[in-house]
GUGU-780086 format. One record per residue (C-alpha): residue in three letters; x, y, z. Coordinates in steps of 0.02 Angstrom, whole numbers, padded with zeros to 5 digits, always signed. Each point is the difference from the previous one (the first is absolute). Layout:
BEGIN
ALAXYZ ...
END
This chain:
BEGIN
MET-00170-00537+00499 ALA-00107+00143+00058 GLN+00016+00049+00182 THR-00165-00077+00060 GLN+00063-00003+00178 LYS+00002+00191-00005 GLN-00179+00015-00063 HIS-00098+00005+00162 LYS-00018+00181+00050 SER+00039+00179-00053 GLY+00170+00074+00038 ILE+00177+00022-00066 VAL+00073-00148-00096 ARG+00180-00012-00058 PHE+00050-00097-00155 LYS+00176-00051-00054 ALA+00064+00030-00177 GLY-00082-00129-00114 GLU-00131-00048+00130 VAL-00175-00024-00070 LEU-00147+00098+00073 PHE-00128-00103-00094 ASN-00021-00103-00158 GLN-00123+00017-00140 ASN-00169-00080+00042 ASP+00038-00006+00187 PRO-00150+00042+00111 ALA+00008+00186+00043 ASP-00038+00066+00172 SER+00101+00161+00010 LEU+00081+00147-00087 TYR+00176+00070+00028 ILE+00067+00177+00014 ILE+00185+00007-00041 GLN+00101+00092+00132 LYS+00175-00037-00064 GLY+00074-00100-00143 GLN-00064-00061-00169 ILE-00125-00133-00054 ARG-00015-00077-00172 LEU-00166-00060-00072 TYR+00005-00141-00127 ILE-00103-00140-00077 PRO+00073-00175-00025 LYS-00002-00050-00183 GLY+00078-00156-00074 GLN+00171-00023+00077 GLY+00012+00184+00040 PHE-00113+00144+00043 VAL-00071+00164-00061 GLU+00064+00153+00091 ILE-00143+00116+00048 ALA+00071+00141+00106 ILE+00115+00055+00140 LEU-00078+00085+00152 ARG+00094+00106+00127 ALA-00023+00086+00168 GLY-00169+00084+00017 GLU-00088-00111-00126 VAL-00136-00129+00035 ILE-00002-00180-00058 GLY-00137-00131+00004 GLU-00145+00120+00022 MET-00089-00056-00159 ALA-00038-00170+00075 TYR-00113+00087+00126 PHE-00112+00059-00141 ASP+00006-00164-00096 GLU-00172-00080+00002 LYS+00065-00159-00084 GLY+00075-00078+00154 SER+00134+00117+00069 ARG+00148-00088-00082 ARG+00167+00082-00037 SER+00008+00052-00183 CYS+00191-00005-00002 SER+00149-00046+00106 ALA+00102+00121+00106 ALA+00177-00012+00068 ALA+00123+00117+00086 ILE+00147+00056-00107 VAL+00097+00066+00150 PRO-00033-00011+00188 THR-00173+00075+00013 ASP-00114+00059+00142 VAL-00188+00006-00028 VAL-00153+00039+00104 ARG-00124-00140-00018 VAL-00184+00049+00011 THR-00124-00143+00010 PHE-00153+00009-00110 ALA-00104-00016+00159 ALA+00079+00160+00069 PHE-00013+00086-00169 ASP-00183-00051-00014 LYS-00040+00088+00163 THR+00072+00160-00074 MET-00099-00021-00161 GLN-00161-00030+00096 GLY+00025+00167+00088 LEU+00004+00098-00165 ASN-00147+00097-00067 PRO-00097-00111-00124 TRP+00035+00116-00148 PHE+00187+00004+00038 LYS+00005-00188+00016 THR-00085-00015-00170 ILE+00135+00111-00079 VAL+00140-00104+00077 ASN-00077-00163-00060 THR-00029+00069-00175 LEU+00179+00062-00016 ALA+00066-00166+00062 ASP-00105-00095-00127 ARG+00062+00109-00144 LEU+00180-00018+00057 ARG-00017-00189+00011 LYS-00068-00009-00178 THR+00143+00110-00062 ASN+00127-00110+00088 ASP-00075-00154-00082 ARG+00021+00078-00172 VAL+00180+00048+00037 LYS+00042-00176+00060 GLN-00068-00073-00162 LEU+00121+00109-00097 GLU+00151-00035+00109 THR+00146-00099-00070 ASN+00147-00079+00089 SER+00169-00075-00034 VAL-00057-00177-00038 GLY+00072-00046-00167 PHE-00064-00129-00124 GLY+00082-00162-00044 LYS-00030-00114-00148 ASP-00174-00020-00073 GLY-00065+00150+00098 LYS+00025-00081+00169 VAL+00046+00107+00150 GLY+00188+00010+00017 GLU+00110+00022+00152 TYR-00042+00153+00105 VAL+00135+00133+00004 PHE-00016+00152+00114 PHE+00162+00089-00048 HIS+00033-00016-00186 THR+00172+00054-00058 THR-00082+00151-00082 ASP-00079+00050+00165 VAL+00165-00010+00092 LEU+00092+00096-00135 ARG-00132+00137-00007 ILE+00002+00027+00189 LEU+00188-00009+00024 ALA+00035+00110-00151 GLY-00127+00127+00063 ILE+00081+00006+00171 TYR+00174+00015-00075 LEU-00046+00136-00125 SER-00097+00103+00127 SER+00148-00015+00118 LYS+00123+00058-00132 VAL-00107+00155-00028 HIS-00062+00042+00174 ALA+00105-00091+00131 GLN+00124+00094+00110 LYS+00166-00084+00037 GLY+00048+00011+00183 GLU+00169+00001+00085 ASP-00022-00186+00033 GLY-00003-00031-00188 ALA-00183-00053+00003 HIS-00132+00079-00110 ARG-00165+00059+00074 ILE-00162+00035-00091 HIS-00176+00032+00062 MET-00126-00138-00031 ASN-00118+00125-00083 SER+00126+00027-00141 ILE+00016-00188-00027 ARG-00189-00024+00002 TYR-00019+00136-00133 TYR+00119-00090-00118 LEU-00068-00174+00035 PHE-00186+00041-00008 ASP-00016+00149-00116 ILE+00139-00041-00123 PHE+00030-00188+00009 GLY-00178-00051+00041 VAL+00051-00126+00133 ALA-00138-00092+00095 GLU-00004+00062+00179 ILE-00002-00173+00080 LYS+00158-00049-00094 PHE+00084+00164+00047 GLU-00038-00027+00185 GLU+00060-00181-00005 MET+00159+00052-00089 ILE+00036+00136+00128 GLU-00015-00129+00139 LEU+00116-00117-00095 LEU+00129+00138-00030 LYS-00004+00038+00187 ARG+00024-00183+00048 GLU+00146-00016-00120 GLY+00083+00157+00069 ILE-00006+00090-00168 ILE-00099+00142+00076 VAL-00027+00062+00178 MET-00147+00106+00055 GLU+00038+00157+00102 ALA-00105+00139+00073 ASP-00027+00154-00108 LYS-00014+00179+00064 ASP-00178-00035+00057 GLY+00055-00151+00102 GLN-00079-00127-00117 GLU+00101-00148-00066 LYS-00011+00054-00181 LEU+00182+00040-00036 VAL+00079-00139-00102 LYS+00184-00027+00034 ILE+00096-00097-00133 PRO+00167-00051+00077 ASP+00076-00054-00167 LEU-00080+00076-00154 ASP+00125-00085-00115 SER-00053-00170+00066 LEU-00180+00046-00047 ARG+00062+00047-00174 LEU+00083-00170-00019 ILE-00161-00087+00049 VAL-00097+00102-00130 ALA+00130-00042-00133 TYR-00006-00185+00046 VAL-00191-00010-00006 ASN-00004+00094-00165 GLY+00131-00117-00074 GLU-00093-00155+00057 LYS-00166+00064-00068 VAL+00057-00012-00181 LYS+00079-00172+00015 THR-00085-00160-00052 ASP-00032-00124+00142 ASP+00148-00110-00047 LYS+00116+00151+00009 LYS-00059+00073+00165 THR+00118-00001+00150 LYS-00069-00127+00123 THR+00076-00024+00171 THR-00065-00060+00167 ARG-00005+00081+00170 LYS+00143-00111+00061 CYS+00102+00042-00154 ASN-00028+00185+00033 MET+00056-00023+00180 ILE+00165-00074-00060 LEU+00022+00137-00130 SER-00031+00134+00133 ARG+00137-00076+00108 MET+00115-00005-00151 LYS-00027+00185-00026 ALA+00036+00035+00185 GLN+00159-00104-00011 LEU+00057+00097-00154 LEU-00038+00168+00079 ALA+00100-00050+00153 LYS+00149-00022-00118 ASN-00042+00165-00090 VAL-00034-00092-00162 THR-00135+00086-00103 SER+00037-00046-00181 GLY+00079-00128-00114 LYS+00010-00183+00050 ALA+00046-00063+00171 SER+00000-00161+00101 VAL-00111-00026+00152 ASN+00006-00131+00137 LEU-00162-00097-00026 SER+00035-00121+00143 ALA+00015+00144+00124 ILE-00164+00074-00063 ILE-00095-00163+00018 ASP+00070-00026+00176 GLU-00047+00179+00046 LEU-00179-00022-00062 LYS-00018-00166+00091 GLU+00053+00085+00161 GLY-00145+00119-00029 GLN-00117-00150-00014 ALA-00016+00012-00191 ILE+00006-00173-00080 VAL+00099+00026-00161 ASN+00123-00100-00103 SER+00105+00022-00155 GLY-00142-00064-00109 ASP-00101+00155+00043 LEU+00123+00102-00103 LYS-00044-00089-00163 PRO-00122+00135-00064 ALA+00137+00132+00016 ILE+00121-00112-00094 VAL-00127-00027-00139 SER-00030+00188-00009 GLY+00186+00034-00014 ILE+00011+00104+00159 VAL+00129-00120+00070 GLU+00107-00136-00078 ASP+00003-00185+00043 ILE+00049-00049+00177 LEU+00183-00045+00026 VAL+00049-00123+00138 ASP+00180-00012+00063 ASP+00089-00148+00078 GLN-00068+00043+00173 GLY-00178+00007-00065 ASN-00013+00190+00011 MET-00119+00073-00130 THR+00031+00162-00093 ASN-00083+00095-00142 MET+00055+00126-00127 VAL-00128+00140-00001 ASN-00043+00124-00136 VAL+00003+00144+00124 ASP-00078+00132-00113 SER-00144-00116-00044 LEU-00028-00051+00181 PHE-00006+00178+00066 LYS-00113+00056-00141 ILE-00127-00141+00007 LEU-00008-00050+00184 PRO-00119+00140+00060 GLY-00123-00050-00136 LEU+00014-00186+00038 VAL-00034+00026+00185 PHE-00148+00115-00033 GLN-00070-00117-00133 ASP-00001-00141+00126 ALA-00091+00112+00125 TRP-00142+00049-00118 GLN-00017-00177-00066 ARG-00026-00061+00178 ILE-00144+00124+00015 ASN-00073-00068-00161 GLU+00010-00176+00069 GLU-00085+00052+00162 LYS-00141+00088-00090 SER-00027-00136-00129 GLY-00032-00116+00147 ASN-00127+00123+00072 SER+00105+00013+00159 TYR-00095+00158+00042 
END
């Protein structure tokens, strides 16, 4: 919900990532000047929404409602992408400033605002979004990150890193964000909102880390494990060409078990071939960490051939034979696939 409790007077307002400033058709009583962070503008449509724009520090949002003679309603919705600080200026305060302008200057401002509003209306009519179509022309399920989107962004980051990144003594690769943006926007034609969301996801998953560049701005992208990124790209590319019945489908709990299997194998210096893992120990370890899992959660991995059927000895201890090469190759992609699908689920429910 929009932060109505913050809409009483002018001043600095702070919004958390994902927090809504206002919704389409809400009554408008203020404009915002972005001090720090990023704000996305969008219009709800069907089960999804149309992405309009991303605004950053120094830009103004919500000012058009001041000039709207049709009732001062918000023409779109706005939400913070990252923690964002804005200066809120009430229309009452802004009106005092406008009243103090010379009449001819005020006429120019109003005319420009009217022309801009009409242009925006035309643009919105031409906008498209990621809502697909089901049978008989009905609106299908909303998908924010299509597999093609994910592949295009990850491949762009990987390729730009292979060409421009510098490998440090810590083994990590570093590349400036400007180089990545060039590849993603100018070459791959990625939508900016999806790029920004993917960057935030990559940061949360630990695939990239933002560091300060020579100017002190956090625009240096550190990739701790470039090969892991390559495996994710290969996995997504492989899944893209499969039919639905052939796609690798696991769950978050299954991926948690597989991750512990990999850790157990690495602890024994096993990195290839086939090897046995102690499934009982893994389940007990996860339960100690408050994760409710059981042997049934491993079924998707068994169906996919990553691990073999569970073996139970006389004492009830469970073990699995693991295809180590397959596990190490596919696991980064499985974990990341779960992460972006959770974003799709959140957005399809209009959680913003």
